[in-house]
N, C-alpha and C positions, 0 to 999 in steps of 0.2 A: 504494500500500499504506499502510494506516494504522496507528497504534499504539492498542491499546486505552486507552481513557480511565480506568477504574476500577482503582484502585491494588489490587494483592493478588488480583483477582478468577479470573485465569489459575490461581493458583497453587491457588487454593480449589475451582476447577472441576476440576482434576486430582485434587487430593486427593479430593474428592466422587465421582470416578468409581474411583478406584483405594482407596478407604478400606479397610483404615486405614493407608495407607502414607503416610507424611510425608515431603514433598519440602521440603528448605530452599533458599532463594532461590538459594543459589550453582547449583544443579542449572540453571536458567533464563539464567542470568550464562554459564554455561560452553556451554549451547547456542546462546544469541547470539554468542559469540565463535566458534564452530564453523562455524556458518552465515554470519557475516562473513568467516571465512577461506577457505571453500569457494565464496562468489558472489563476493567482491571487492567487495561492498557495505559500507558503514559499518555499525557495530553500532546507530546512532540510527534504522537503518530497521526493525529487530526489536524495538526495547525500550529500556526505559532504567533508569538507577539505581534509581530510584523503584517499580519492580515493575510497568510498564505492557509488556505481552508481545503480541505479533501472532499469530495463528493459525499462522503457519510455526515460531515457538518451541515453541508446544503440541506440535505434530504432532511436533518432531522428539525432545523430551521423551519424550512417550509412544512414539515409534518405538523411542528407546534402549533402552526397557524392555520391548518384546516386544509393544508394543500398535499396530495399523493404525488410521487415520483414513482412513475412505471417506465419500465428499460423497453425501450422503443426499438433499439437497433444495438448490436454488439457484435463484432468478427464478421463484420459485412452481411449480417443477417435482419433483416427486419421481423421483429418477433410481435407486433401488434396488428391491428386491423389497418386497412390501406388508409395511407394519408388524407385523401380525401374524405374516406368516412369518418374518422377521428375530427374533423374539422366541422363535420356537422354536430358535435357535442358541444353543448353550450357550457359544458364544464371545464374545457380544454383551455389552459392558459398558455401553453406555448411548449417548445421544447429546449433543453439545455445540454450542450455538448460537455461532457466530463472532461475532455483531454485540453480543451481550453478555456473552459467556463462561458463559452458565448451562449447567449441566451437567445433564442430564436422565437419570434411572435410573428403572426400574419394569418392568411397571406395578404399582402405580398410580404415575402418572409424577410427579416431583417434584424440585425443584432444589435445590443446597447451600444456598440461604437459605429453604428452605422453601415456594416456590411449587409449586401443584399445578396439573395439568391434565390432561384426558383423554387427551391426546396432545403429544408435542412440537412446538413450533411452526413451521410451514412456510413461512413468510411471509419467511424471511432465507436465511442460509447455515448448512445443519444438517450435521454430520459425525457418522458412525457410529463409535463406537469399539469395537474387536473383539479379541480375540486372535489374534497372528498365527500362534502356533503350534497352536492347535486342531485345525485339519485333519489335522495330523502325531500329535497327541495320541495316538492308537490305536496307532500303529506304535511310538512312544517306549514305552508302556506294555508291550507285547509284548517290546521288545527285538528287533525285527527289521529288517533293512536294507530300504531304499525307493528307490525311483526315479521323479523327476520329470521330465514333458516338457511341454512347451507346445503350443499347437495351431498356431502360427506357425514352430515349429523341431520337427516331429514325431521328426526323426531324431537331434535332440539330446538325451540324458539326464544328468540331475543324478543322481548315484548315492552313496547316502550308507549308511555302514556303522557299527554300532553300536561296532566296535573303534577307529572314530576319532573317537567322540562324534558320529556322523551328520555329519562335517564333509562336505558337497556337492563332489563333484568332476565337473566337466563334461567329458562324453565325446560327442563329434561321431561318429555311426555313417554320416555321409554318403558313400555312395559304397563303403561296406563290403559291401553287398549286391552290388554287381558284382565284387569282389576274390573274393568266395565264388564267383559263379558262374564266373569265368575258371578257379578250382582245378577245380570241378566238371566244368568242360568237357575236362579234360585227360584224364579216363578215355574212352578210346575205347570199350572194352566196354560197353554201354549195361546196366549192372548197378546193384542197389540198393547206397546208400552210406548207414551208420550214422554219424550226427552226434550231438553233444551240447553243451549249453551249461550254465549255471548253473541251467535252470529244468527241463530236460527231456531226455531221450534221442529222436531224432526219424530215423524211416527214410525218406530220400530214394529217390523211383524216377523215373527218367527217364522221359518221354512226349513225343510229338509237339509237345504245346504248353507243353512246360517240366517242371520239376522236382515232381511230386507229393511231400508230405511226410504223413507220419502220426506222430503222438506215440505212443511206445510206453512212455515210462515218465516220470512226473513226481516227479523228486527231494523235492518237497515230503511225499510221502507216505511217505517212506522212514521208518523207526521211529528211535528215538535211537539214539545212539552204540555202545552195548553190544549192542543186537540185531543193528544193522546189521554189526558186527565178527562176529557168529556166522554171520549170512547170508551175508557176504563169503566167509567161511573156507568154508561149506559150498558156496559156487557154485563156488570154486575147485576145490574136492576134486572135485566133480561133472564139471567140465571136462575135469579131468585123467583121468579115469576114462574119460571119453568117448572121449578121443585113444588110450588106452592099450588100449580095447577095439574102437578101429577105428570107432566109430561118426561120430567126427569124423577125416577125413583126415590123417594124421600131418604131411604136408608142409606143410598149411595150418594146422593147429591149433596148433603149437607157435610157427611164425612170427607169426599172428593175435595169440595170447596175450603174447607178448614185446613186438608191437609196442604192444597195448594199455597194457601195463604201463610201457614207455618213455615213451607220452603221458602218463601220469599223473605219471612223473618228471619232464617238461619242464614240466607244469601247475604243478607246485610249485616250479619252478627247483631241484631237485634233480639234481646233477651225477652222470652215469653214468661212473666211472673203468674203462676198459677193463682196464687194469693188475689191477684187484681180482678178475678172472674168471682166476684162476691155472688153471684145466682147461682154457682156451681155448689153440689155437695161435698162433702169432705172428701167421700170415696172418689167423686168426678175428680176432683183436683189432684187426688193422688194418683188417679190414672194418668192425667194430662202431663203431670211430672215424670212419669215413667216414659211416656211417649217423647218427652223432650230429651231425656236421657238418652234413650236408645236411638232416637235420630242422631244426636250427636257423636254418639259412639260410631253408629254406622258411616257418618259423614268422615270421622278421624279415620277407621278402618280403610275406605277407599283411598284417602290421601294417603296412607302409610304405604299402600301397595303401589 
């Protein structure tokens, strides 16, 4: 690993890419100190006091400011998509020639010292500089949560919520499908089961080859809060009327609705105090406590699996 020979060229190259950002020398000295601390290498490996910096330092300075350096060309071989296609990417800033620290922006292509060419040189080590956050920009602009998964870990998701400023939380779903399957298999009667998650409500129907699912409702299509409240109130009134009129069997109607409401309470971690039901007998309150305890135990069991 060699140190750049031309003084200040690394700083001038980065400033040319990020114009009009002005980067003082202390930024590069700090990057060198961090790299030396992380790798255990002496600072002389990465630069010196005169302002001669290696590509590792430049990549660190850019990376700390939200820019990614991707190797575009080395050993005479182009390693990314075509230059024409890359230029369509609004996140592309330009290219950096590691051999002489010439930063190329365009088209038309030019460097920080005014050199022009039809395209960046491909006879050395050329790096593409682009904005890391650009693929996520549409989600930030809409203010919506998103999930990121990779091909090597399809069952692991990094979930980001606006309320945490999109702090990504790693969640491993490996084995969860088996846990759900084991819970479903406990129903001895082959009848459909209604399930829901953050995205949709699904009807699960048992078959000889396993469970078949059919999406009944996508939560994304629900209207804004005020309208949703009116719809919810209307649905509750309609359901209660159906029980009272006999269209829904009383013995199952009220218990099913209570179970659904209790599920919502559990989802939002709201405690149900049996003592608040003053019109229930002592035995009924005891039964409610047992129900709450068993439900909490079942949810904890699924979470552990």
